[in-house]
N, C-alpha and C positions, 0 to 999 in steps of 0.2 A: 306128577300134575299135568294135565293137557293146557295147550294153549288158551284155550277159551276160559278153563276154569280159573287156569295164573290170572288172568285179565281180570276177571270178574272180581277175583278175591283181592286184587291190587286197588281196584276202584271201591271196594267196601271198607278197605281201610282207610285210605283217601277219603272217602267220607265220613268215617268217623274221627280221622284228624281234623277234619274242616268243622265238625261239629263240637271240638274241643274234647272227645273223648279218648284222649291218649292212652291209657291205660286198658279200653276194651280194644283199641286200634293194635297196641301191644302184644296183647293175650292170642288174637286174631293173628298178626304176622308170625308170632311164636310158633301157631297151632300149623299155619302154612308150610314154615321152612323145617317142620320135622317130616314133612313128606317131599321137600324140594329143598335139600339146604345151601346148593349151592347159585340159585336163582338172585342175578345181580339184583333186579327188580323189589326182592321182596329182601335183599341184604339194605338195600337204600332205604326201603321204608322202616328198615329195624334201626338202622343209624336214625333216621329223621325222629322215630318215638323216643329214642333214648336222649336226643337233643332236647325234645319238649320237655324230657323229664329232669332235666338238667343231670344230667349221668354222660358228661363230654368224652370222658374216658374211654366207657365202652361202647361209646357211638364211633368213636374213631375206628375200634376193633371191627365192628361190623361193616364199616365203610372202607376199610383196607380189604376185606375180603371181597367185597362187590367189586372194588378196582381191579384187582386180581384177574377178576372172572370178565370185567370189562371196562378195561384202561382208556377207551376211546371214548365215554361218557362225560362229559365235561360236567354235568350237574354233580356227578359222585366226588371229583375233586372239590369242587365249590364245596359239598356239605362237609367233607374231611376239613375243609379249611374253616369252614364255619366251628365244627366242633372243636378242632386244634384252639381256636381264637377263644372259646368259651372257657377251653383248659390253660389259657395263658402260655400256650405254647406258641409265641409268635410266630419264630422262624418255620415251623410246621405250618401254622395258617398262611404264613406269606406264600409257602410252595404250593399249596392248595391252589390257592386262589391266582397265582400266577400260569400254573397248569391249566386251570378252566378257561383263563383269557388265552392261553396261546392256541385250546383246540377251540374256542368260540370268541373270537377277538372281537365280535362285534355285539355281546350280549351285555346289556348294561347293568345288569344286576351284577355278574363277576365284575366288570370296570368298577362299579361303586364300591363293592366290597375290597379290593386289592386297594383303592384309592383311599378309603376311611382307614384301612389298616394302616399304610404308609403316614397316613396323616399323623394318626395317634402315635407313629413311631418317631414323629419329629422329622419327617423325610417329606415335608410337601412338594419340594420341587419334583420329586418322583412322582407323587401322588395326581399334582396339576394336569400334567398331561393326560391320564387315565379319565378324571372325573371330566374334562373338556369332552373326549373322545364320546364318552356316555351322552353328554349332551348333544353333541352334534349327532350322534346315532337316533334320539328321540328326543328332540328338544321338546316336546308337546309331555313329558312325564315329568311331575312336580319333583319326584323323589330324585331326577338326575342333576336339578337344580339345587337341590338341598345340597348334595353330597358336593358339588364343586363350590357351594356356598360355604360349606363346613371346612373343605381344604384351602379353599382362597383364604378363610379366617385364620387357620392354622400357619399360612405364609406371610401371614401379616398383609394380604391384600382386603383391607375392610371394603373399601369403596365395592369392589368385584362382589364381595360376600354377601355386602346389603344389596346390590342389583339381583345378586341371584335369589336370595331368598324372598325378595318382593315380588321376582319372576314366578319362583313356585306358590306363592298366596295367590297370585292373579290367576294360575293356572289351576287352583284347588284350594281353596278358600279354607277347607276342611282340614287341612295337613296342619295338625298340632305341633309337629318338630320344626317346620316354618317359621309358624309364629313363635315359639320359644328361641329359636336361634335369632330372630331376628331383634327380639328382648334382648338378650344378649349382648348384642351390639350395642344399642342404645342404653344399655344399663353400664357397659365399659365407657360410654361417651359421657356417661354424668346425667342422661335423661331420664331420671326415674321414674318421672309420672308416665311417659309413653311404655318405658320397658314393662311396668306394671299392669298397663292394659294389655300388652303382649301376652304375658305371662296367664294373665286372667283368661285370655282368648283360648291360650292353649290348654288349659285347663278345662274350660267350659267343653271344649272339642275332646279332651280326653282327660276324663276326671282323674284317672288312676296313674297319670304322669308324672312321676317322683321329680324328675329333673324340674319341670316347670313350677312344681309345688315347691320346690327347695329354693329355685331362685325368685320366687314371688316372696317368700320370707324375708329375702336380702332387701328388697327395695319396699316393704310395707312397715309402718309402724308397728310395735309389739300390741298396741292397746289405741281404742278410741275412748274419750270421756262418753258416759252413758247421755249424756245432756243434749249431744246431738241428734239424739234419734228421737228426742223430743222439742226441739228448740231450733226454727229452721236458722234464727241468725248464730245461734252457736255452730250450727253446722256449717254457714258461710264462713265463720271464724276459722273455724277447723282447717276449711279448703285454704285459706290465706295462709293459715300457719304451715301446711303442707308445701305451699307455693315458696314461702321463706325458705323453708329448711330447704329445698332442692334448690334454692339461688334461682328461680325461674320467674323472679317478678317484673323485670326489665328496665326500661329506663324511666326516668321520673315521670314522664306524661303518662307512660302506660301505667305505672302505678296509681298514678292521680285517678286515671279514668277507671281503674280496677276498685281502688276503694271507693268511689263515687256509688260504685253499681253495687258492691255489695253491702257498703254501708249507706245505702238509699233513703232508707226509713228515718235514720238521724239526722241524716244531712238535709233531709227537706224540712223538717220540724226544724231547723234552727235557722233558715233563708227564708226571705220574704217573698210574699206572693207575686209582687213586682219582679223580682229576679227569675221567679219561675218562668213567668211568662216572656223575660227577655232572651231564654232559651238556654241551652247544656253550657254555652263556654260562661255566662254570665253566673251561673250558679256554683261554676268551679271557682271563680274569683270571689264571689260574695261567702261562699262555703269556707274557702281558706281562711279568707279575712274575719269571719266570726271564729273560726277555731283559734286564732292566733291572739284576737280582741279577749277573747273569754279567758284564754291562759294570763294573758298581761294583766286583765282586771284583778284576777286572783291574786296575782303576783304584787301588782303595784297598788292594788285598792281602787274602790269604785269612783272616787273624785278626782282619779288623775285623768289629765287628756290625753295624754300619752297613748294611751291605747286607743285612743279613736284614729290617730295618726298612723299607728302602727298598723291597724285595721284594712284603713283605707289604702295605705301604700301596698301592704300584700295583696287586697283585691284586685288593684289594678293591675301590678304584675303578674297574677295568677291569670288574669283574665288574657293579657298578650302572651305570657309565655306558652298556655295549653290551649287556645281557643279551636287553633287550627289542627292540632296533634291529636288532642286528647278526646276530642267530641265523637269522631267516629268509633275510636275505640270504644268508649263510654256506651254509645247505642249497641255495639256487637256484644259487649260486657252482659249490658243488662236484658239481652235476648237471651243469653246464657243463663244467666241467673234466674228469669223468670222459667227457663223450659226446668232448670234443676228444681224450683220450688214446686213445680207443677207435680214433678216425678217424685219428690219427697213426698208431697202431701198425699198423693195416691198410692203411695207406697204404706205411708202411716195408716190412712184410712182403711186399706186393705188389713192392716194388723188389728186395728180397734175393732173390726166386724169378724175377726178371727177366720180371715179367710189365709192369713201367712201366721206363721209359728215365730217368737222372737227372733230366732237364729236365721230365720228365711227374711225376717225385715230387717235385719242387722247386715247380712249380706248384701241386700238390695239396696240399702242407702250405700255402703261403702261402694258399691258400683257405682252410684249415682254422685258420689262424691270424687270417685276417680276419674269419672268421664268429663265432671266439671273441670277438673284440674287439667287434663289433658287438653279440652276445649280451650282453656283459657292459655295455656301454655303455647297455642298453637296459634294464636291471634295476636299479633301478626307470626308468622313463621318465623321461628329461632333461626339464626344463623348457623367380678370376679366371678362373672356368672358361668354356668354350666351346661353348653350346648351339647345338640345330638347330631350324631350322624342319621343317616335315614334307616338305621337298622334294616339292611336289605330282609327281607322273607326269606327264612330258611326251609319253606317248603314247596315252592313252586320253582 
């Protein structure tokens, strides 16, 4: 086969691979190899087809033939390492990746592949310099930062890992792996609400991402009451329940502000118009006093003077203790709840108008609830998931 025909055939095979037509590419490369059996470029493409088809053992055979014909080509060694890794031959994979790095020491794809393999083999101290080198070579590639974050996490360098994942997201907001891995860190630190939001974002960007889907299942409630999709007050109660379960309700003043915000309708019906005019601080005290006095009345009887004293005392203490701390928080929480109410109502209206299916409605409201929980959890900022490596491409 002449050089021009060989190049045209390889372009055609690569185009088929880019289109996902791996079987057609395999048939074409097999036909070409029958005419030119020793060509390393065609053997490389044969190995790549076998890798894509999940046949790593056959891929290694083709790639070893290609290396015998052209040992100076680093990508052949990289693909051989990739195939050996898929076949769980860690030593062979490491040898292939190391040879690729030796032949092309500044290629980030090869550096990442070797770094991720070493991290998975619990040798993060060896992996860190390689991952750092990939970032030094190309600091604008999000995948390089993801690998450094992955290796740093394996080494116990959580702050560095978080920093690198955030850098990856800043460079490429569509990077599902970075979002998933950032969620893994937050989940490990006990921040289930933020972790859930990260996993949701990873799944939105890559609906087929099995790791993110599995991780989301670890931080999501197994089921939610159907009533939350029909009753907004119940919806808010579910938000409070999740925040309590996550241990994210914060100090007493913050809890008071949140309770007033999400239970605003009931509180307003229990307090006087004069207290309403006096401002949020008075409402906190009077509402608290009303609740305590009501409980005392039920327990001691309506003729006792004691509930009046209890109510007055609690009202004064509530005003003094929470006026300066809870009022700004309450204003913020009222805004968050109002935004959630609007979003909830719009989703419900779309469902009632048959613009959304029941499943779509449930998913949309679940996301609204999770966003509300995450937003509340971040006001003010608070002081065994499965991470992904970058999965370096096996074709370029």
